[in-house]
C-alpha positions in Angstrom: -15.8 10.3 3.2 -12.2 9.5 1.9 -10.3 6.3 2.2 -6.6 6.0 2.0 -5.4 2.4 1.3 -1.7 1.7 1.5 -0.7 -1.4 -0.1 2.8 -3.3 0.4 4.3 -6.7 -0.5 4.5 -9.2 2.3 7.9 -10.0 4.0 9.5 -12.5 1.9 8.1 -11.6 -1.4 10.8 -10.4 -3.8 10.6 -6.8 -4.5 12.7 -5.9 -7.7 11.5 -2.3 -7.6 12.5 -1.9 -4.1 16.1 -3.5 -4.9 16.3 -1.1 -8.0 15.5 2.0 -5.8 18.0 0.8 -3.3 20.8 0.7 -5.9 19.7 4.1 -7.1 19.8 5.7 -3.7 23.5 4.1 -3.1 24.5 5.3 -6.6 23.2 8.9 -5.5 25.4 8.8 -2.4 22.6 7.9 0.1 24.9 5.3 2.1 23.5 3.2 4.8 20.1 2.3 3.2 18.9 -1.2 3.1 15.9 -3.4 2.7 14.0 -0.7 0.6 10.5 -2.0 -0.2 8.1 -0.2 -2.6 4.4 0.1 -2.2 1.4 2.0 -3.5 -1.4 4.3 -2.1 -4.8 4.6 -3.4 -7.3 7.2 -2.3 -11.0 6.7 -2.9 -13.8 9.2 -2.3 -17.0 7.4 -1.0 -20.6 8.4 -0.8 -20.9 7.2 2.7 -21.7 8.9 6.1 -21.1 5.9 8.3 -17.4 5.1 8.9 -18.1 1.3 9.4 -20.0 1.0 6.3 -17.3 3.0 4.4 -14.5 0.6 6.1 -16.5 -2.6 5.1 -16.9 -1.2 1.4 -13.2 -0.6 1.3 -12.2 -3.7 2.7 -14.3 -5.5 0.0 -12.7 -3.3 -2.7 -9.3 -4.6 -1.4 -10.3 -8.3 -1.6 -11.9 -8.0 -4.9 -9.6 -5.9 -6.8 -7.1 -3.5 -5.2 -4.8 -6.1 -3.5 -3.5 -9.4 -4.0 -3.8 -10.9 -0.7 -1.4 -13.7 -1.4 1.5 -11.4 -2.0 0.4 -8.1 -0.4 -0.6 -6.7 2.8 -3.0 -3.6 2.8 -4.0 -1.0 5.4 -7.1 1.1 5.5 -7.5 4.5 6.8 -10.8 6.4 6.8 -10.6 10.0 6.5 -13.4 12.7 7.3 
C-alpha cells in the first residue's frame, strides 16, 4: 500500500518561495498569476493491508515528523 501526503502552508503564513515563483512566472510572460503558494508531496510505501491502519500510521508520521501543524496543513491519500 502507498500513501501520498500533500503538505501546504496555512493561509496567512508568509511563503517567500511562492512569491519568488510568482515573480519568475511574471518575468517569463505568464501574466495574470497571483497568490502562488508552494508546497511538497511525500510518497511512502507501507507494509499494511488495512487502509484504516495505514491512514492512522501516516497520520502519526505527519504529526511527529513530516508536517509542522503550527504552520502547515496536510492531506493524506491512501493508494492501492
